[in-house]
C-alpha positions as CSV (number, residue, x, y, z in Angstrom):
1,M,-0.1,-46.4,50.4
2,A,-3.7,-45.8,51.5
3,A,-4.6,-45.7,47.5
4,T,-3.1,-49.1,47.0
5,T,-5.0,-50.3,49.9
6,K,-8.3,-49.1,48.9
7,S,-7.7,-50.4,45.3
8,A,-7.4,-54.0,46.4
9,K,-10.2,-54.0,48.9
10,R,-12.6,-52.3,46.2
11,G,-11.7,-54.0,43.5
12,R,-10.4,-57.6,42.5
13,L,-7.2,-58.5,43.7
14,D,-4.7,-59.6,40.6
15,Q,-1.2,-59.6,39.5
16,R,-1.3,-55.7,38.5
17,V,-2.7,-54.8,42.1
18,I,-0.1,-56.8,43.8
19,V,2.8,-55.6,41.8
20,D,1.5,-52.0,42.3
21,G,1.6,-52.6,45.9
22,L,5.1,-54.1,45.9
23,L,6.5,-51.1,43.9
24,A,5.0,-48.8,46.5
25,L,6.2,-50.5,49.6
26,A,9.4,-50.6,47.9
27,S,9.6,-47.1,47.1
28,G,8.4,-46.1,50.4
29,D,10.4,-48.1,52.6
30,P,13.7,-48.3,50.5
31,H,16.0,-50.0,53.0
32,S,13.8,-53.3,54.0
33,R,12.9,-56.5,51.9
34,I,9.1,-56.8,51.4
35,T,7.5,-59.9,52.6
36,F,4.2,-61.3,51.6
37,K,3.0,-60.4,55.0
38,R,4.0,-56.8,54.7
39,L,2.5,-56.6,51.4
40,G,-0.8,-58.3,52.4
41,D,-1.0,-55.7,55.2
42,A,-0.6,-53.0,52.8
43,L,-3.1,-54.3,50.4
44,G,-5.6,-55.2,53.3
45,V,-5.6,-59.0,52.4
46,D,-4.2,-62.1,53.9
47,A,-0.6,-62.9,52.9
48,T,-1.8,-66.1,51.6
49,A,-3.9,-64.5,48.9
50,M,-0.7,-63.5,47.0
51,Y,0.0,-67.2,46.4
52,R,-3.1,-67.5,44.1
53,H,-1.3,-65.1,41.7
54,F,2.5,-65.8,42.4
55,R,4.1,-68.8,43.2
56,N,6.8,-67.4,45.5
57,K,8.6,-64.3,46.2
58,D,11.1,-64.5,43.3
59,E,8.1,-64.8,40.7
60,L,6.6,-61.7,42.3
61,T,10.0,-59.9,42.1
62,C,10.3,-60.9,38.5
63,A,7.0,-59.3,37.6
64,A,8.0,-56.1,39.4
65,L,11.3,-55.9,37.6
66,D,9.6,-56.7,34.3
67,R,7.1,-53.5,35.2
68,L,10.1,-51.3,35.9
69,A,11.9,-52.4,32.7
70,G,8.8,-51.7,30.7
71,M,8.4,-48.1,32.4
72,A,12.1,-47.4,31.3
73,V,11.3,-48.2,27.7
74,V,8.0,-46.1,27.6
75,D,9.8,-43.2,28.8
76,A,12.8,-43.6,26.6
77,R,10.4,-43.8,23.7
78,A,8.9,-40.5,24.4
79,T,12.2,-39.0,24.2
80,E,13.2,-37.1,21.2
81,G,16.6,-37.2,19.6
82,T,19.2,-39.6,18.0
83,W,19.5,-43.1,18.6
84,R,22.3,-42.5,21.2
85,E,20.1,-39.7,23.1
86,R,17.3,-42.2,23.3
87,L,19.5,-45.1,24.5
88,E,21.0,-42.5,27.1
89,A,17.4,-41.7,28.2
90,Y,16.8,-45.4,28.6
91,T,19.8,-46.5,30.4
92,M,19.4,-43.4,32.9
93,R,15.6,-44.3,33.4
94,A,16.7,-47.7,34.0
95,A,18.8,-46.7,36.9
96,E,16.7,-44.1,38.3
97,L,13.9,-46.7,38.5
98,S,16.3,-49.0,40.5
99,L,17.1,-46.4,42.6
100,E,13.5,-45.6,43.4
101,H,12.8,-49.1,44.4
102,P,16.0,-50.4,45.6
103,S,14.8,-53.6,47.2
104,I,13.5,-54.7,43.9
105,G,16.3,-53.0,41.7
106,A,18.9,-54.9,43.6
107,E,17.5,-58.3,42.7
108,G,17.9,-57.1,38.8
109,A,21.1,-58.9,38.1
110,V,20.2,-62.3,39.7
111,L,16.6,-62.8,38.6
112,D,15.5,-62.8,35.0
113,P,12.2,-60.9,34.5
114,I,10.8,-62.7,31.3
115,G,7.8,-60.7,30.4
116,P,6.6,-58.0,28.0
117,G,8.5,-55.2,29.8
118,D,11.6,-57.1,29.6
119,V,11.5,-58.1,25.9
120,S,10.4,-54.4,25.1
121,S,13.7,-53.2,26.6
122,D,15.6,-56.0,24.4
123,E,13.5,-54.7,21.4
124,F,14.3,-51.2,22.2
125,I,18.2,-51.6,22.7
126,L,18.4,-53.7,19.3
127,E,16.4,-51.1,17.5
128,M,18.4,-48.2,18.5
129,L,21.7,-50.1,17.6
130,T,20.3,-51.1,14.5
131,E,19.4,-47.4,13.8
132,A,23.2,-46.5,14.6
133,G,24.3,-48.7,11.8
134,L,25.2,-52.0,13.4
135,S,24.0,-55.3,12.3
136,G,25.3,-59.1,12.8
137,D,27.6,-60.0,15.3
138,A,28.6,-56.3,16.1
139,L,24.9,-55.7,16.8
140,L,24.8,-58.5,19.2
141,R,28.0,-57.8,21.2
142,A,27.0,-54.3,21.5
143,Y,23.5,-55.4,22.9
144,A,25.1,-58.0,25.2
145,A,27.5,-55.2,26.5
146,L,25.0,-52.6,27.2
147,S,22.1,-54.8,28.5
148,G,24.6,-56.5,30.9
149,F,25.9,-53.3,32.1
150,V,22.7,-51.7,32.7
151,L,21.3,-54.6,34.5
152,S,24.3,-55.3,36.8
153,Q,25.3,-51.8,37.6
154,S,21.4,-50.6,38.2
155,A,21.5,-53.4,40.6
156,A,24.6,-52.5,42.3
157,L,23.4,-48.9,42.7
158,A,20.2,-50.1,44.2
159,Q,22.1,-52.5,46.7
160,D,24.2,-49.5,47.8
161,A,21.1,-47.4,48.3
162,M,19.6,-50.0,50.4
163,A,22.5,-50.8,52.5
164,K,23.3,-47.3,53.5
165,S,20.3,-46.1,55.4
166,D,21.2,-42.4,55.5
167,A,22.3,-42.2,51.7
168,A,20.2,-40.4,49.0
169,R,18.6,-42.5,46.2
170,D,20.5,-40.6,43.5
171,G,23.5,-42.6,42.9
172,S,25.9,-40.3,44.9
173,I,27.3,-43.0,47.2
174,P,31.1,-42.9,46.8
175,W,32.5,-45.6,44.7
176,I,35.7,-45.9,46.6
177,S,34.9,-44.5,50.4
178,S,38.5,-45.0,51.4
179,F,41.8,-46.7,51.0
180,G,42.0,-47.5,54.9
181,S,45.4,-48.1,56.2
182,V,47.0,-48.9,53.0
183,D,50.1,-47.1,52.3
184,L,49.8,-45.4,49.1
185,G,53.4,-44.9,48.6
186,D,53.5,-48.4,47.1
187,Y,50.8,-47.4,44.6
188,P,51.9,-44.4,42.8
189,H,49.1,-44.1,40.2
190,V,46.5,-44.6,43.0
191,S,48.4,-42.3,45.2
192,A,48.6,-39.4,42.2
193,H,44.8,-39.7,41.9
194,R,43.6,-40.3,45.3
195,E,41.4,-37.3,45.7
196,A,40.0,-37.6,42.2
197,L,39.0,-41.5,43.1
198,L,37.4,-40.6,46.4
199,A,35.3,-38.0,44.5
200,I,33.9,-40.6,42.2
201,D,30.4,-41.9,42.9
202,G,28.4,-44.8,41.6
203,M,26.3,-42.8,39.0
204,S,29.6,-41.3,37.7
205,V,30.6,-45.1,37.3
206,Y,27.2,-45.8,35.6
207,R,27.6,-42.8,33.1
208,A,31.0,-43.7,32.2
209,G,30.1,-47.0,31.4
210,I,27.4,-46.3,29.4
211,A,29.4,-43.6,27.3
212,A,32.2,-45.9,26.8
213,I,29.9,-48.5,25.2
214,L,28.0,-46.0,23.1
215,D,31.3,-44.4,22.0
216,S,32.4,-47.8,20.9
217,V,29.1,-48.2,19.0
218,E,29.7,-44.9,17.2
219,R,33.2,-45.8,16.3
220,S,32.2,-49.1,14.8
221,A,29.5,-47.5,12.7
222,S,31.3,-44.6,11.4
223,A,34.2,-47.1,10.4
224,G,31.9,-49.1,8.4
225,D,32.5,-52.1,10.9
226,G,28.9,-52.4,11.9
227,G,28.2,-55.9,10.4
228,G,30.1,-59.1,10.8
229,R,29.1,-62.8,10.5
230,G,25.4,-63.3,10.6
231,D,24.4,-60.5,8.3
232,A,21.7,-61.3,6.1
């Protein structure tokens, strides 16, 4: 955090420096929401200085989300492999970054970070799905399923990590913590799988969802059903 403060004091305060500071705070203090006052203290400036660069906290948070989205794409593009392996790398990095900055990542499902990072993630997903063999409606359906799942579930993982102060930031929080006092005798399928269900954690759910979507993409492409209305 000292490096961030020195950066602001030595140089000109701008959007990049402010987002740097916000991400550093979100990573170092994962269980608290960041205020402009706290951010100003960390950067060594008055909190009101932030308003010269961002209209409000939501706009700043969107900029931070956009930065995280761009970081996930950069890392994924550096990954070698098939379209599926590269998409898996992107989705896992998106979740990891959300968990590393939970107070920011938790907002990913409700704020739309329109910016170069966000658009680069759209471009990357569409590029990989096109490489898989999809086009037209099939391409857009797969894009919607994958991007929506990544956004919502990454935010859910971050929300869990933020809410549970003693939890590790690795997605290992149980998906179902208990069944309480419910008599599972009335629910035979839940009863039969009780221990396995309680062993599932948030990251397992995330991985399973990504795998199911990408399995569907592969089936569509291999069956020659990768197009649809809207093809050129």
